[in-house]
C-alpha positions in Angstrom: 47.2 -20.6 -65.5 50.0 -23.4 -65.5 52.6 -20.6 -65.0 50.7 -19.3 -62.0 50.7 -23.0 -60.4 54.5 -23.3 -61.0 55.3 -19.9 -59.7 52.6 -19.2 -57.0 52.7 -15.5 -55.3 54.9 -15.4 -52.3 52.1 -13.9 -50.2 48.5 -15.2 -50.2 45.5 -13.5 -49.2 44.0 -14.5 -45.8 40.9 -16.4 -46.0 38.9 -13.8 -44.3 39.9 -11.2 -46.9 38.6 -13.3 -49.8 35.3 -12.3 -51.4 32.9 -14.9 -52.7 32.5 -14.8 -56.4 29.5 -16.3 -58.1 31.9 -17.4 -61.0 34.9 -18.9 -59.3 38.3 -18.7 -61.1 38.7 -22.5 -60.7 35.3 -24.0 -61.7 36.7 -27.6 -61.6 38.0 -27.3 -58.0 35.2 -28.3 -55.7 37.2 -28.4 -52.6 36.9 -25.4 -50.2 39.2 -24.3 -47.3 38.1 -25.6 -43.8 37.3 -23.0 -41.6 39.3 -22.5 -38.4 38.7 -20.9 -35.0 40.5 -17.9 -36.2 38.3 -17.5 -39.3 35.0 -18.1 -37.1 36.1 -15.3 -34.6 37.0 -13.0 -37.6 33.5 -13.6 -39.0 32.0 -13.0 -35.6 30.3 -16.3 -35.6 29.5 -17.1 -31.7 30.9 -20.1 -30.2 28.3 -20.2 -27.5 24.6 -19.6 -28.0 23.0 -16.4 -27.2 20.3 -16.1 -24.7 17.0 -17.5 -25.9 13.6 -18.2 -24.6 15.1 -21.5 -23.7 17.1 -19.7 -21.0 13.8 -17.9 -20.0 12.3 -21.3 -19.3 15.1 -22.6 -17.4 15.0 -19.7 -15.1 11.3 -20.1 -14.7 11.8 -23.8 -13.8 14.2 -22.8 -11.2 11.5 -20.8 -9.4 9.1 -23.6 -9.7 11.5 -25.8 -8.1 12.3 -23.5 -5.4 8.7 -22.9 -4.8 8.3 -26.9 -4.5 11.2 -27.0 -2.2 9.5 -24.9 0.2 6.3 -27.2 -0.1 4.6 -24.3 -1.9 1.9 -24.9 -4.6 3.3 -23.3 -7.7 -0.1 -23.5 -9.7 -2.0 -21.7 -6.8 0.5 -18.9 -6.1 1.1 -18.2 -9.8 -2.6 -17.7 -10.1 -3.0 -15.7 -7.0 0.3 -13.6 -7.6 0.9 -13.1 -11.5 3.7 -10.8 -10.7 5.7 -13.9 -9.6 6.2 -15.0 -13.2 8.4 -11.9 -13.8 10.1 -11.6 -10.4 13.7 -13.2 -10.2 14.7 -16.0 -8.3 17.1 -13.8 -6.1 14.3 -11.4 -5.5 12.1 -14.2 -4.1 14.9 -15.7 -1.8 15.2 -12.4 -0.1 11.8 -12.7 1.2 12.7 -16.1 2.9 16.0 -14.7 4.3 14.0 -11.8 6.1 11.7 -14.2 7.6 14.6 -16.6 8.4 16.2 -13.5 10.1 13.4 -13.3 12.6 13.8 -17.0 13.7 11.0 -18.5 11.5 12.1 -22.1 10.2 11.8 -23.0 6.6 9.0 -25.3 6.9 6.8 -22.5 8.6 8.1 -20.1 5.9 6.7 -22.4 3.2 3.3 -22.4 4.9 3.3 -18.8 5.3 4.1 -17.9 1.7 1.7 -20.6 0.5 -1.0 -19.0 2.3 -0.2 -15.3 1.2 1.4 -15.7 -2.2 1.7 -11.8 -2.5 4.4 -12.0 0.2 6.6 -13.8 -2.5 7.0 -10.5 -4.6 7.0 -8.2 -1.6 10.0 -5.8 -0.8 11.3 -6.8 2.7 12.6 -3.4 3.6 9.2 -1.6 2.5 6.8 -4.2 3.4 8.3 -6.5 6.2 10.9 -4.9 8.2 8.2 -2.2 9.2 5.9 -4.7 10.8 8.6 -6.3 12.7 9.6 -3.0 13.9 6.1 -2.1 14.9 5.9 -5.5 16.9 9.2 -4.9 18.6 8.9 -1.3 19.4 5.3 -0.4 19.7 3.8 -3.5 20.8 6.9 -4.5 22.7 7.0 -8.2 21.6 10.2 -9.6 22.6 12.5 -10.5 19.6 12.3 -14.3 20.5 8.5 -14.1 20.5 8.2 -12.5 17.0 8.5 -15.9 15.7 5.6 -17.2 17.5 3.6 -14.0 16.8 3.8 -14.6 13.0 3.3 -18.3 13.0 0.0 -17.9 15.0 -1.0 -15.1 12.5 0.8 -15.0 9.3 -2.0 -12.5 8.1 -0.2 -9.8 10.1 2.5 -9.7 7.4 0.1 -8.5 4.9 -1.3 -5.8 6.9 -0.6 -2.1 6.7 1.0 -0.8 9.7 -0.5 2.7 9.5 -3.9 1.8 8.1 -4.5 -1.4 10.2 -2.3 -2.6 12.8 -1.7 0.9 14.7 -5.4 1.9 15.0 -6.5 -1.6 16.3 -3.4 -1.5 18.8 -4.7 1.9 20.2 -8.4 0.7 20.4 -7.2 -2.6 22.2 -5.1 -0.5 24.6 -8.0 1.8 25.4 -10.2 -1.4 25.9 -7.7 -2.7 28.5 -5.0 -4.7 27.0 -2.3 -2.8 28.9 -0.2 -3.9 31.7 -0.5 -7.4 32.7 -3.0 -7.8 30.1 -1.0 -6.1 27.3 -0.9 -7.8 23.9 1.7 -10.7 23.5 2.6 -13.2 21.0 -0.5 -15.2 21.9 -2.8 -12.2 21.2 -1.2 -10.3 18.4 -3.9 -12.2 16.1 -6.4 -9.3 17.6 -4.3 -6.8 15.7 -5.3 -7.9 12.2 -9.0 -7.2 13.1 -10.9 -4.4 11.9 -12.2 -2.1 14.8 -15.3 -1.1 13.0 -16.3 -4.4 11.1 -15.1 -7.0 13.7 -14.4 -5.8 17.1 -17.2 -3.3 18.0 -19.9 -5.6 16.7 -18.8 -8.5 18.8 -18.4 -6.2 22.0 -22.0 -4.7 21.2 -23.5 -8.3 20.6 -22.3 -9.1 24.4 -23.7 -5.9 25.7 -27.0 -6.7 24.2 -27.1 -10.0 26.0 -27.3 -8.0 29.3 -23.7 -7.9 30.2 -22.3 -4.4 31.5 -19.5 -2.9 29.7 -17.2 -3.8 32.7 -18.3 -7.4 32.5 -17.7 -7.5 28.9 -14.1 -6.1 29.4 -13.3 -8.5 32.1 -14.6 -11.4 30.1 -12.7 -10.4 27.2 -9.4 -9.9 29.1 -9.7 -13.3 30.6 -10.6 -14.9 27.3 -9.2 -12.7 24.4 -10.6 -15.4 21.9 -13.9 -13.9 22.5 -12.9 -11.2 19.9 -12.1 -13.8 17.3 -15.2 -15.8 17.6 -18.1 -15.5 14.8 -21.4 -14.0 16.1 -23.6 -16.3 14.0 -21.5 -19.4 14.2 -20.4 -19.2 17.7 -22.0 -16.6 20.1 -25.6 -17.2 18.9 -26.0 -20.9 18.8 -24.1 -21.5 22.2 -25.7 -18.8 23.9 -29.1 -20.1 22.8 -28.3 -23.6 24.0 -26.9 -22.3 27.3 -30.0 -20.4 28.1 -32.7 -22.8 26.8 -31.4 -26.2 27.2 -29.0 -25.6 30.2 -31.0 -23.2 31.8 -28.0 -21.1 32.7 -27.7 -17.7 33.5 -25.4 -14.7 32.6 -23.5 -14.9 35.9 -22.1 -18.4 35.0 -20.7 -16.9 31.7 -19.2 -14.0 33.6 -17.2 -16.4 35.5 -16.4 -18.9 32.6 -16.3 -16.9 29.3 -14.1 -19.5 28.1 -17.3 -21.5 27.4 -17.5 -19.8 24.0 -14.0 -21.5 23.1 -15.3 -25.2 23.3 -17.2 -27.0 20.6 -20.9 -27.1 20.9 -21.4 -30.3 19.0 -18.3 -31.9 20.1 -18.1 -31.2 23.8 -20.9 -29.0 25.3 -23.9 -30.9 24.1 -22.7 -34.6 24.5 -21.3 -33.8 28.2 -24.5 -31.9 29.4 -26.8 -34.6 28.0 -24.8 -37.2 29.8 -25.1 -35.0 33.1 -28.8 -34.7 32.4 -29.3 -38.5 31.6 -28.0 -39.3 35.0 -29.4 -36.5 37.0 -26.3 -34.6 37.9 -25.2 -31.1 37.3 -21.7 -29.4 37.2 -20.4 -25.9 37.0 -19.3 -24.9 33.3 -15.9 -25.1 34.2 -15.9 -28.6 36.1 -17.9 -29.8 32.9 -15.7 -28.5 30.2 -12.1 -27.9 31.3 -11.2 -31.5 31.9 -10.3 -34.1 29.2 -12.9 -36.8 28.2 -11.2 -39.3 30.6 -11.5 -37.1 33.6 -15.0 -36.3 32.8 -16.0 -39.9 32.5 -14.0 -40.9 35.8 -15.9 -38.0 37.6 -19.3 -39.1 36.0 -18.6 -42.7 37.7 -17.6 -41.2 40.8 -20.7 -39.3 41.2 -22.8 -42.4 40.3 -20.9 -44.6 42.8 -21.4 -41.7 45.5 -25.2 -41.7 44.6 -25.4 -45.4 45.2 -23.6 -45.2 48.6 -25.9 -42.5 49.6 -29.1 -44.7 48.5 -27.6 -47.5 50.7 -27.3 -45.4 53.8 
């Protein structure tokens, strides 16, 4: 052993070629060589951690932060669209890019995606661009107005072009929404309505009141919102009040179908009662179209005129 120490071999075996022996040749020596970077590499010990569940957690948190930046409620959208958990952030961002390409600002995009979380995992080329193409080329909405159509009715983005939008569009054209009355960015909301479940029942209800079909067509074209109102929550209570309390007739409603767009409790009843209280009467348009200030001024004017008449 002493001879070996005094005359060591000229060539030592590299550290990486040594094999560990449970009975080391030098039991009295407790100091082991310090590993170097080279030895670590040769032993295939990674110098950086491999992807772990921690990385998955970081990516998930990035998605949460992205949703929050859009003012989207992460808890709600994850409940309503579980596929969002496995979707990549890049995939989600393509949806925002698609909507932004149509001129929709980021704040509006956040509201739209919060309302319809299924859009977050949609394929823009399969699901969204066909809808824009339909609006641009079939309905002929100008490009600059597409943004208004979507913001007014985000639901259109989750409708099938073939099963929903096209059939309703054809029905509306046959009804009279053509030429100067064609569908615009203000009336695209009608396209999301079911012909059988929504549009026809409302038309039938107006016919049941005694209106002729031509009357109904003219009323709807003048006030397209009629096809969006609830029969039970809007039409029935307002018709009942108009006929019984206001002693109105159908001719007045034909002239002013916008009557149904005003609040029964907030405007129609209070103004009618004020007129009755003072013994006055006005047409529906005169009673409802003006602001509260203008209505009160008109009421005072009629009172003064009545006093003048009494003094003569």
